[in-house]
N, C-alpha and C positions, 0 to 999 in steps of 0.2 A: 089176349094178343090177336086172335083171329078176328074178333069183333073190331078191334082198333085197325087192323090191317085192311079189312073190307071197307071201313069208313074212309080211310086215308088214301087208298089206292086210286080212286078216281081223280084225286088231286095230284098225286105223284106221277101218274101216267100222262098228265096234261100240263106239266110245268112249262113255263115260257121257254122259248128256244135258247135265249142267252143263259138262263139258269141251267138248263139241261146240258148245254155245251160246256159251261164251266165245270159242272159236276163230272162229266165224262173226261175232260182234260185233267182233272185232279185225281180221280179214282180209276180211270180206265173204263171202257164200255162194260165189261163183264161185272165188275164190282159195283158200278153205278146201277146196273140193272138189278143186281141182287139186293143191295142195301137201300137204294132210294126208290126205284120203281116198284120192286116187289116187297119192300120193307121186310126183308128176311135177314135174320142174324145167324143163319146156320153155317155160313162160310167163314171159318176162322181166319183164313188168309186175308179175306177182304176186310174183316174186322180189324186185324192188326194194321193193315194198310191205312184204314180210315183213322185209327188212333194215331198212327205215325204222321199222317197228313195234318191232323188236328194239332198235334204237338208242334210240328214244324211251323204252322201258321201262327200258333200262339207264341212261339219263340221269336219269330220275326216281328210280331206285333209288340212284344215286350222289349225287344232290342231297340226299338225306335226311341225308347225313353230310359233305357237301363243306365246310361251314363249321365243323364240330365241332373240327378241329385249331386253327383260328383262335380259337375261343372258349376252348379249353383253354390256348392260349398266353397269352391275355389274363389269364385267371384265375390261372395259375401265376406270371406275372411281375408281376401287379398294376400293369401299365403298358400304355399305349396308344401307346407310341413307334413312329413309322413307320406308324401306321394312321390314315387320313384319315376323320373323321366325315362331312365333306361328300361324300366318295365314296360312303359307305354310304347317306347320306340320298338322294342322287340315284338311286342304283341301286334302293333300296327303293321309291321313288316310281314309278320306271319299271316295276318288277315288279308293283306293285299295279294300275296302269293296264292293263298287258298281260294280267294275270290276268282282270280284269273284261271286257276286250274279247274275249278268246278264249272265255271262258265264255258270254258273251251272244251271241256269234256261233255258238256250237254246234260249234266245231272239236273234233276228237278230243283227248281228255285227254292222250294220249301225245305230243302235239305241244307241250304247254305246261305240263304238270303240275308240272315242277320249279320254276316261278316261285313257286308257293305255298310250297313247302318252303324254298327259298332266301330268300324274303322274310321268313319267320318267323325264320330264323337270323340274317338281317341285322339284324332288330329287336334281337335279343339282343346282337349285337356293337356296334351303335350305342349301346345303353344302357350297355354296359360302357365304351365309349370316353368317353362323357360322364361317367360316374361316376368313372372313374379320372382324369379331367381336372378333378374338383371341381365338376361341374355336374349334380348329382343332380336339381335342380328342372327343368332343361331336358330331362332324360331323360323325366320324367313328362309334360311338355308334348308332347314328340315322340310318345310312344305314344298319347296322347289324340287328337292331331291326325291321326295315321295311321289310327286306328280310325274317326274321323268321315269322313275322305276315302274309306276303303274302303266304308263303308255307302252313301255318296252314289253311288259309281261302280257299285255292283251294283244300285241301285234305279233302274229305268227312269223312274220318276216324277220323280226328282231330276235325273238326267243321261240325256238321251235318246241314242239310238244315233248320231245325227248328230254331236252334241257329243263323244261317246265316240270316234268315228273321228278327230276332230281331236286329241283328247288322246292317242290311240294314236300318231299321227304325232309328237307332241311327246315321247311316251315313248321312241321310238327315239332322239331327240336326247338325252334325259336319260340313257338307257342308255350312249350313247357318251360323253357328258360326264362321267359318273360315274367313268370310268377316268382322266380327265385329272388331277384333284386327287391321286390316288394315285401316278400316274406322276411328277408334280411333287414330291410329298413324298419319294419315293425319290431323285430326282435331287438335291434340295436337301440331304438328310441324308447322301448318299453311302453309303447302305445301306438295307436293307429292314426293319430293326428287328424288330418283332413280327409282321410280315406273314407269313402261312402259305404256304409253298411248295406244300403239298398242294392248297390252295384255288386258287392261281394256275394251276398246271398242269392241274388238273381243269377249271377254267373254260375254258382254251384248248381242250382236247379236246372239251368239251361244246358250245362255241360252233361249232366246226367240224362236229360231228355234227348240230347243229340246222340248219345250212345245208342239209344233205342231206335231213333229214326234212321241212323246210319246202318244199323243191322238190318232194318226192314227194307230200305230203299236203295242203298249204295253198296255195291260190292267192291269196296276199295279198302284194303287193310291199312294203307298209309293214313287215310282220314280217320278210320276207327281207332287206331292206336293213339293218334294225336288227341282225340277226345277223351280216351280213357286216362291218359297221362295228365291231361289238363284238369279232369275232374278230381284226381287225387291231390294235385297241388291247390286247386280251389278249395278243397276240403281243409287243407292245412291253414289257408288264409282265413277261412270262415272260423276255424277253431281259435285262431289268434284274436279274431274280432270278438268272439264270445269271452275269451279269457281276459281281455283288456277292457271289457264293456264298461266297468264301473270306475276305471282309472280316470284321473282328472283330464288326461289328454283326449279321452274318448267319451266324455260324459254327454256330448251332444248327440250321440247315436240314438239314444232313447227317443229324443224328440223327432229325429229323422224318420223313424218307423212308426210314429204316432203314439208313443208312450211318454208319460211325464217323467223326466229325468230325476233321479234321486239327488237330494241335496248332498253336497260334498262338504264335510266339515273343514273349516279353515281356521288356522291359528294365527294369533297376532302376538305382538311383542309383549303385551301386558295381559294380565289375567283379568277376566271380567268377574270372577267370583271373590277376589280379594278386595278389600276396601282400604283406602289409605287411612292411616291413623291421624286423628285430629288432636290438637292440644287439649288437655284436660284441666279443669279448674279445681279438681279435687286436691285438697291439701294433703301432702304426704306426711307421714311420720307421726 
């Protein structure tokens, strides 16, 4: 380690100014000096911060595509079977409130940035669900209402910080409640329909990672408890996905995650093993 450190330190001590500035803004000057410039892993607090920042950036990167498979499944099938609009409505409302709350509180973007990206994808999914359900007018009303609510939440003259704090507490409840309609839809239909396995399992991993990053970087119990509750319900949804994996309604999930789907036996009205009797010329008697 000492040999590696002595070899690399001339480089880390002379990094370009933009790289150094980005590292300091991400880790802070003390941790940047310890981890990057001095290449020392002795400070556990700085190590935890670096892991948290890495997870946060990874979550934001993954969130940019996490709902794309779901959108593609809806477009390809032209059906919203198994996808709950109410679930996406509640989740999107929760994300818009949380986005405004985190931004106005000045929390690090790495701790909440995915909410903006996922909320945008949720809007697309919700619109598709309404459209394929024959409710195109309702889709327009949904988008307009969401835009008006977003403007009000980000404007301190319309919604002050005290009210926004209460809304954030409610957003945690909305985020948890948003999973319930989807869980019930899967239970009632006996399958996951057009629900994306990629999105479900990425949500599970992301919510678990967010518990860690919140503990490390955000001293806000409202946000922490919301992520814990969300992880528990995401786990239920993931368990349903696994349970119904081989059912006819969810056979396409194997292909979605890169595996060859198992063939599902189909039955027809006639048997393929029995042969029709043909007239015989053998004389009886």
